[in-house]
Backbone as a chain_set.jsonl record, in Angstrom:
{"seq": "MADKSDWDAAVRSGVYNGTANDRADGFIHFSTADTVVESAAKHRAGAPNLLLIAVEAEKLGSSLKWEAARGGILFPHLYGALDPALVKSAVDLPLGADNRHLFPELE", "coords": {"N": [[36.802, 128.718, 69.339], [39.817, 128.266, 71.108], [43.356, 126.926, 71.18], [44.968, 127.196, 73.952], [47.857, 127.755, 73.946], [48.132, 128.366, 71.267], [46.592, 130.621, 71.041], [47.835, 132.399, 72.944], [50.162, 132.983, 71.78], [49.251, 133.938, 69.352], [48.143, 136.559, 70.61], [50.631, 137.867, 71.309], [51.935, 138.036, 69.028], [49.609, 139.487, 67.233], [48.131, 138.415, 65.689], [45.827, 135.811, 64.754], [45.638, 132.92, 62.967], [44.14, 130.723, 62.809], [43.162, 127.135, 63.553], [44.985, 124.187, 62.31], [42.949, 122.761, 60.672], [41.314, 125.01, 60.021], [42.964, 126.428, 58.438], [43.508, 124.733, 56.367], [40.743, 124.718, 55.143], [40.578, 127.345, 54.716], [39.522, 129.188, 55.901], [38.496, 130.742, 59.063], [36.777, 128.692, 61.413], [33.665, 129.969, 62.958], [31.338, 129.885, 65.64], [28.099, 130.431, 66.679], [26.24, 131.32, 69.652], [24.458, 129.868, 70.118], [24.998, 127.385, 68.86], [27.792, 126.659, 69.665], [28.131, 124.981, 71.602], [27.39, 122.382, 70.858], [29.108, 122.278, 68.476], [31.424, 122.183, 69.927], [31.703, 119.6, 71.333], [31.188, 118.031, 69.08], [33.575, 118.477, 67.442], [35.605, 118.865, 69.192], [35.743, 117.359, 71.246], [36.964, 116.16, 74.353], [39.361, 117.643, 74.109], [42.078, 119.267, 75.665], [42.906, 122.222, 77.266], [41.45, 124.128, 76.16], [40.263, 127.357, 75.074], [37.426, 129.76, 75.006], [36.796, 132.006, 72.788], [35.233, 134.937, 72.289], [33.642, 137.098, 70.136], [32.482, 140.026, 68.624], [30.467, 139.942, 65.933], [29.708, 142.133, 64.116], [32.249, 143.432, 64.253], [33.742, 142.326, 62.71], [33.511, 142.836, 60.032], [33.519, 142.395, 56.341], [34.986, 140.429, 56.063], [33.914, 138.226, 57.453], [31.82, 135.896, 56.685], [28.586, 134.164, 56.599], [27.55, 131.119, 56.127], [25.864, 128.141, 54.76], [25.97, 125.195, 56.711], [26.135, 121.909, 58.231], [23.042, 120.562, 58.2], [21.773, 122.857, 57.069], [22.217, 124.872, 58.575], [23.411, 128.309, 59.414], [26.491, 129.129, 59.491], [29.224, 131.302, 60.921], [31.87, 131.929, 59.204], [35.346, 133.059, 59.075], [36.99, 134.767, 56.472], [40.238, 135.155, 56.454], [42.448, 136.726, 58.594], [42.445, 136.777, 62.429], [42.338, 139.555, 64.289], [43.678, 139.616, 67.478], [42.994, 141.97, 69.127], [40.503, 142.62, 68.522], [38.918, 140.821, 70.036], [36.322, 140.162, 72.377], [36.136, 138.583, 74.652], [38.2, 135.827, 76.374], [37.922, 132.824, 77.605], [38.6, 130.159, 79.671], [37.879, 126.723, 78.996], [36.974, 124.587, 80.752], [37.449, 120.626, 80.975], [34.581, 118.389, 81.429], [33.882, 115.575, 83.544], [32.656, 113.766, 81.635], [34.215, 114.191, 79.322], [33.286, 116.39, 77.967], [33.176, 119.781, 77.27], [32.928, 122.312, 79.702], [31.057, 125.06, 79.716], [30.581, 128.536, 79.978], [27.766, 130.846, 81.044], [26.076, 131.736, 78.272], [25.749, 134.441, 75.899]], "CA": [[37.61, 128.089, 70.389], [41.399, 127.902, 70.358], [44.005, 126.34, 71.993], [45.625, 128.31, 74.928], [49.036, 128.055, 73.614], [48.123, 128.983, 70.094], [46.006, 132.119, 71.405], [48.665, 133.309, 73.391], [51.126, 133.16, 70.384], [48.481, 135.023, 68.626], [48.081, 137.748, 71.174], [51.794, 138.13, 71.198], [52.227, 138.536, 67.445], [48.63, 140.452, 66.943], [47.401, 137.722, 64.707], [45.492, 134.417, 64.94], [45.275, 132.384, 61.809], [43.114, 129.681, 63.14], [43.56, 125.677, 63.679], [45.33, 123.61, 61.165], [41.616, 122.473, 59.987], [40.907, 126.172, 59.738], [43.991, 126.732, 57.267], [43.336, 123.835, 55.167], [39.641, 124.828, 54.813], [40.737, 128.504, 54.057], [38.91, 130.286, 56.714], [38.533, 130.324, 60.455], [35.355, 128.411, 61.724], [33.118, 130.363, 64.072], [30.052, 129.407, 65.977], [27.241, 131.219, 67.342], [26.097, 131.027, 71.088], [23.35, 128.65, 69.878], [25.773, 126.411, 68.092], [29.229, 126.346, 69.948], [28.306, 123.729, 72.658], [27.423, 121.158, 69.792], [30.262, 122.142, 67.972], [32.806, 121.613, 70.923], [31.243, 118.241, 71.574], [31.423, 117.202, 67.755], [34.741, 118.673, 66.9], [36.786, 119.219, 70.153], [35.601, 116.596, 72.559], [38.313, 115.738, 75.19], [40.745, 118.425, 73.888], [42.381, 120.237, 76.771], [43.576, 123.474, 77.343], [41.024, 125.336, 75.249], [39.593, 128.747, 75.239], [36.022, 130.133, 74.399], [36.855, 133.321, 72.342], [34.01, 135.94, 71.829], [33.932, 138.318, 69.073], [31.148, 140.554, 68.046], [30.345, 139.709, 64.587], [29.933, 143.388, 63.474], [33.422, 144.011, 64.211], [34.927, 141.624, 61.77], [33.538, 143.327, 58.821], [33.108, 141.614, 55.418], [35.604, 138.969, 55.897], [32.957, 137.533, 57.984], [30.72, 135.225, 55.871], [27.583, 133.395, 56.844], [27.332, 130.161, 55.367], [25.301, 127.073, 55.379], [26.718, 124.171, 57.083], [25.05, 121.016, 58.815], [21.598, 120.895, 58.356], [21.499, 124.028, 56.496], [22.322, 126.015, 59.542], [24.167, 129.231, 58.776], [27.61, 129.344, 60.627], [30.243, 132.342, 60.579], [33.373, 131.713, 58.467], [36.119, 134.39, 58.616], [38.168, 134.748, 55.599], [41.401, 136.079, 56.974], [43.289, 136.307, 60.002], [41.511, 137.273, 63.331], [43.069, 140.44, 65.182], [43.015, 139.477, 68.649], [42.369, 143.208, 69.765], [39.111, 142.533, 68.127], [38.212, 140.077, 70.718], [35.544, 140.631, 73.627], [36.557, 137.69, 75.915], [38.836, 134.478, 76.203], [37.708, 132.383, 78.78], [38.766, 128.823, 79.758], [36.693, 125.607, 78.561], [37.753, 122.966, 81.431], [36.679, 119.424, 80.611], [33.996, 117.934, 82.673], [34.127, 113.982, 83.85], [32.308, 112.989, 80.476], [35.209, 114.808, 78.46], [32.629, 117.603, 77.349], [33.779, 121.129, 77.629], [31.962, 123.224, 80.867], [30.729, 126.394, 79.288], [30.192, 129.6, 80.638], [26.663, 131.032, 80.379], [26.354, 132.326, 77.145], [25.101, 135.431, 75.455]], "C": [[39.069, 128.126, 69.979], [42.048, 127.515, 71.415], [44.64, 127.374, 72.886], [46.991, 128.768, 74.59], [49.153, 129.033, 72.292], [47.465, 130.573, 70.177], [46.949, 132.869, 72.12], [49.901, 133.7, 72.53], [50.559, 134.098, 69.721], [48.333, 136.406, 69.243], [49.446, 138.512, 71.226], [52.288, 138.709, 69.854], [50.942, 139.332, 67.022], [48.146, 139.448, 65.791], [47.033, 136.241, 64.97], [44.806, 134.001, 63.281], [44.543, 131.056, 61.568], [43.984, 128.207, 63.368], [44.015, 125.263, 62.406], [44.008, 123.074, 60.199], [41.105, 123.842, 59.285], [41.579, 126.734, 58.466], [43.711, 125.892, 56.207], [41.837, 124.378, 54.522], [39.523, 126.384, 54.084], [39.866, 129.915, 54.509], [38.849, 129.741, 58.193], [36.809, 130.156, 60.82], [35.008, 129.042, 62.968], [32.023, 129.821, 64.365], [29.398, 130.375, 66.479], [27.104, 130.784, 68.977], [25.339, 130.02, 71.156], [23.803, 127.237, 69.411], [27.064, 125.667, 68.556], [29.221, 124.889, 70.875], [28.385, 122.517, 72.01], [28.73, 120.827, 68.97], [31.744, 121.627, 68.671], [32.62, 120.134, 70.936], [31.551, 117.347, 69.984], [32.952, 117.419, 67.151], [36.097, 118.512, 67.91], [36.505, 118.444, 71.461], [36.972, 116.133, 73.03], [39.427, 116.394, 74.804], [41.07, 119.359, 75.116], [42.887, 121.467, 76.493], [42.935, 124.4, 76.264], [40.322, 126.384, 75.753], [38.37, 128.931, 74.56], [36.474, 131.599, 73.954], [35.62, 134.119, 71.972], [34.408, 136.944, 71.17], [32.56, 138.797, 68.855], [31.429, 140.484, 66.548], [30.63, 141.03, 63.744], [31.186, 143.807, 63.312], [34.56, 143.444, 63.185], [34.469, 142.077, 60.441], [32.881, 142.562, 57.352], [33.884, 140.458, 55.064], [34.747, 137.86, 56.492], [31.727, 137.109, 56.848], [29.705, 134.329, 56.508], [27.314, 132.436, 55.778], [26.766, 128.715, 55.746], [26.322, 125.945, 55.346], [25.766, 123.074, 57.309], [23.837, 121.268, 58.868], [21.17, 121.94, 57.743], [21.668, 125.261, 57.435], [23.501, 127.028, 59.06], [25.571, 129.482, 59.985], [28.555, 130.53, 60.137], [31.429, 131.785, 60.218], [34.089, 133.114, 58.3], [37.1, 134.018, 57.865], [39.204, 135.66, 55.698], [41.892, 135.685, 58.442], [42.254, 137.226, 60.968], [42.581, 138.127, 64.292], [42.758, 140.207, 66.582], [42.639, 140.727, 69.61], [40.765, 143.149, 69.51], [38.231, 141.454, 69.359], [37.655, 140.33, 72.111], [35.941, 140.014, 74.716], [37.266, 136.467, 75.209], [38.684, 134.044, 77.597], [38.116, 130.775, 78.651], [37.749, 127.855, 79.753], [37.32, 124.341, 79.266], [36.524, 122.008, 81.005], [36.072, 118.961, 81.717], [34.128, 116.194, 82.636], [33.764, 113.278, 82.422], [33.086, 113.419, 79.143], [34.514, 115.853, 77.556], [33.218, 118.86, 77.965], [32.537, 121.703, 78.607], [31.955, 124.538, 80.145], [30.254, 127.216, 80.235], [28.623, 129.974, 80.431], [27.034, 132.063, 79.155], [25.39, 133.399, 76.667], [24.47, 135.31, 74.23]], "O": [[39.481, 128.043, 68.822], [41.563, 127.651, 72.538], [44.802, 128.489, 72.392], [47.358, 129.917, 74.838], [49.863, 130.029, 72.154], [47.831, 131.507, 69.463], [46.912, 134.085, 71.933], [50.511, 134.753, 72.717], [51.198, 135.111, 69.435], [48.386, 137.385, 68.5], [49.412, 139.742, 71.188], [52.954, 139.737, 69.734], [51.321, 140.121, 66.157], [47.697, 140.065, 64.825], [47.91, 135.484, 65.386], [43.889, 134.531, 62.654], [44.38, 130.464, 60.501], [45.213, 128.155, 63.361], [43.578, 125.827, 61.403], [44.181, 123.018, 58.981], [40.571, 123.826, 58.176], [40.969, 127.362, 57.601], [43.675, 126.382, 55.078], [41.823, 124.447, 53.293], [38.719, 126.672, 53.198], [39.624, 131.0, 53.981], [39.089, 128.573, 58.499], [35.902, 130.97, 60.65], [35.702, 128.877, 63.972], [31.499, 129.176, 63.458], [30.075, 131.35, 66.804], [27.871, 129.944, 69.447], [25.406, 129.239, 72.105], [23.159, 126.196, 69.54], [27.445, 124.564, 68.162], [30.056, 123.986, 70.844], [29.186, 121.645, 72.343], [29.279, 119.742, 68.783], [32.709, 121.006, 68.224], [33.546, 119.467, 70.477], [32.051, 116.226, 69.9], [33.449, 116.55, 66.436], [37.232, 118.168, 67.583], [36.94, 118.799, 72.557], [37.903, 115.8, 72.295], [40.516, 115.884, 75.068], [40.226, 120.182, 75.469], [43.314, 121.695, 75.361], [43.567, 125.225, 75.604], [39.785, 126.305, 76.858], [38.193, 128.292, 73.523], [36.507, 132.42, 74.87], [34.994, 133.575, 71.062], [35.37, 137.646, 71.48], [31.591, 138.04, 68.9], [32.463, 140.907, 66.03], [31.514, 141.104, 62.891], [31.434, 144.524, 62.343], [35.697, 143.835, 62.92], [35.175, 141.615, 59.544], [31.707, 142.191, 57.396], [33.666, 139.68, 54.136], [34.841, 136.702, 56.087], [30.93, 137.885, 56.322], [30.33, 133.485, 57.151], [26.911, 132.793, 54.671], [27.082, 128.154, 56.795], [27.174, 125.699, 54.492], [24.674, 123.115, 56.742], [23.445, 122.198, 59.572], [19.949, 122.065, 57.832], [21.334, 126.409, 57.14], [24.438, 126.598, 58.387], [25.464, 129.954, 61.116], [28.634, 130.699, 58.921], [32.017, 131.103, 61.057], [33.658, 134.061, 57.641], [37.968, 133.211, 58.197], [39.18, 136.772, 55.169], [41.741, 134.679, 59.135], [41.489, 138.097, 60.554], [43.478, 137.574, 64.929], [41.643, 140.546, 66.978], [42.076, 140.554, 70.691], [39.946, 143.622, 70.298], [37.002, 141.433, 69.427], [38.434, 140.69, 72.994], [36.134, 140.657, 75.748], [37.128, 136.103, 74.042], [39.139, 134.638, 78.574], [37.947, 130.201, 77.575], [36.747, 128.049, 80.441], [37.927, 123.406, 78.743], [35.335, 122.239, 80.787], [36.612, 118.979, 82.823], [34.498, 115.659, 81.59], [34.452, 112.332, 82.038], [32.68, 113.067, 78.035], [35.05, 116.191, 76.501], [33.689, 118.87, 79.102], [31.356, 121.551, 78.296], [33.055, 125.077, 80.023], [29.608, 126.821, 81.205], [28.122, 129.314, 79.52], [27.94, 132.894, 79.088], [24.215, 133.284, 77.017], [23.831, 136.256, 73.769]]}, "num_chains": 1, "name": "protein.A"}
């Protein structure tokens, strides 16, 4: 997930360095289709102007590490910047009445 303004800037510059939290942690936090809805609810509830950014993991090469996080679930972490050219899709994540994001059907 990315803020629309941040993503637009990344597309123009050719590099996305993640959120302030990502930069503080030293990697860009990713989620899988199975974990992204819960991650959005936990970390981004009520955040307006979000995009769902989809990337095929194999395109990120060895910079993508699968590491245990909450409950031992493996999450993908990108150690380095994301090249927007590698992104498969970027779609709006509108907010529902409950302040949770409305997701498209996930693959």
